[in-house]
Legacy VTK file of the C-alpha trace (Angstrom):
# vtk DataFile Version 3.0
C-alpha trace
ASCII
DATASET POLYDATA
POINTS 132 float
-5.926 12.544 6.492
-7.071 9.339 8.178
-6.051 8.796 11.763
-6.555 5.559 13.635
-6.349 5.374 17.418
-6.485 2.062 19.249
-7.603 1.648 22.848
-8.718 -1.075 25.221
-5.448 -2.870 25.761
-4.261 -3.872 29.190
-3.158 -6.716 31.401
-5.435 -9.686 31.998
-5.042 -13.223 33.227
-5.063 -16.242 30.986
-8.609 -17.159 30.008
-9.828 -13.586 30.236
-11.303 -11.307 27.601
-10.690 -7.844 26.220
-12.376 -5.651 23.650
-10.124 -3.417 21.628
-11.404 -0.326 19.856
-10.040 1.612 16.903
-11.446 5.101 16.420
-11.115 6.308 12.836
-11.111 10.011 12.097
-11.022 11.349 8.572
-12.384 8.029 7.320
-15.984 7.918 6.204
-17.670 4.562 6.055
-20.371 6.069 3.869
-17.938 7.130 1.132
-15.471 4.257 1.352
-14.849 2.067 -1.665
-17.173 -0.920 -1.833
-14.167 -3.184 -1.363
-12.335 -1.158 1.277
-11.432 -3.008 4.436
-10.157 -2.549 7.941
-8.149 -5.093 9.853
-6.417 -5.945 13.098
-2.810 -7.029 13.395
-0.488 -7.795 16.254
3.220 -7.939 16.827
4.865 -9.663 19.734
8.400 -8.741 20.828
10.938 -10.324 18.522
8.289 -11.638 16.141
6.911 -10.560 12.798
3.637 -8.721 12.462
0.664 -11.067 12.200
-2.643 -10.322 10.502
-5.599 -11.469 12.609
-8.938 -10.407 11.183
-10.398 -8.169 8.505
-13.775 -6.717 7.658
-15.226 -5.046 4.593
-16.335 -1.541 5.576
-19.338 -1.934 3.274
-21.302 -5.083 3.946
-19.396 -6.192 7.034
-18.123 -9.521 5.732
-15.307 -10.822 7.883
-12.201 -12.950 7.500
-10.001 -14.505 10.164
-6.563 -16.004 10.280
-6.890 -19.707 11.028
-4.802 -19.413 14.174
-7.343 -17.157 15.919
-10.621 -18.293 14.425
-13.151 -18.943 17.171
-11.435 -16.793 19.799
-11.497 -13.391 18.128
-14.351 -11.394 16.661
-13.996 -8.294 14.495
-16.873 -5.850 14.190
-17.542 -2.231 13.338
-19.933 0.569 14.156
-20.087 2.779 11.089
-22.108 5.437 12.932
-19.250 5.813 15.409
-16.480 5.241 12.833
-15.097 2.620 15.165
-13.632 -0.823 14.607
-13.609 -3.429 17.367
-11.788 -6.635 18.177
-13.205 -8.926 20.841
-10.529 -11.177 22.306
-11.719 -14.235 24.228
-10.003 -17.079 26.081
-6.750 -15.151 26.021
-3.464 -17.008 26.343
0.018 -15.792 27.290
1.054 -16.183 23.648
-1.519 -13.517 22.736
0.701 -10.944 24.442
1.530 -8.343 21.801
0.902 -4.835 20.590
-2.320 -4.813 18.601
-2.755 -2.480 15.643
-5.669 -1.538 13.455
-5.240 -0.534 9.849
-7.413 0.750 7.033
-7.449 0.256 3.297
-9.245 2.966 1.329
-8.666 1.964 -2.283
-10.233 -1.478 -2.245
-8.897 -5.010 -2.345
-9.632 -8.132 -4.315
-10.431 -10.140 -1.215
-10.322 -9.855 2.564
-7.396 -12.250 2.704
-5.348 -9.465 1.121
-6.175 -7.170 4.028
-4.571 -9.344 6.674
-1.403 -9.600 4.652
-0.895 -5.940 5.540
0.663 -4.725 2.306
-2.572 -3.214 1.007
-3.283 -1.099 4.087
-2.993 2.663 3.667
-3.212 3.818 7.279
-2.055 2.351 10.582
-2.672 3.160 14.210
0.095 3.293 16.793
-1.095 0.242 18.663
-2.347 -0.811 22.061
-0.485 -3.263 24.289
-2.134 -6.462 25.481
-0.384 -8.479 28.167
-1.658 -11.878 29.247
-0.360 -13.455 32.432
-0.552 -17.156 33.190
LINES 1 133
132 0 1 2 3 4 5 6 7 8 9 10 11 12 13 14 15 16 17 18 19 20 21 22 23 24 25 26 27 28 29 30 31 32 33 34 35 36 37 38 39 40 41 42 43 44 45 46 47 48 49 50 51 52 53 54 55 56 57 58 59 60 61 62 63 64 65 66 67 68 69 70 71 72 73 74 75 76 77 78 79 80 81 82 83 84 85 86 87 88 89 90 91 92 93 94 95 96 97 98 99 100 101 102 103 104 105 106 107 108 109 110 111 112 113 114 115 116 117 118 119 120 121 122 123 124 125 126 127 128 129 130 131
């Protein structure tokens, strides 16, 4: 059973930075499918879930939604079974609950990961609040 636990959320002022972490237990990077991926999503109050960034667990290739490209960076530490999301130049509109998710069966492309429908496991989220 894969469990994902996000941390690192909090309240920061506009222009600040945060690094979110997602600790994965029961998920082995070394035995994952060659096209498995992990991704970050967010959901603001009253809005639909939005896929932000994805990474292949093998190889580390990344993919970003156009709206956040240049301000966010996804990375992973396979030795620690941990996924990260660096958030820079934060804006009030970045206020949301941020979730990580994992796909274990493989996808045809990273763009599929940030659509969300291919993800097998989800964390419970960490809240990020940006004040102006």
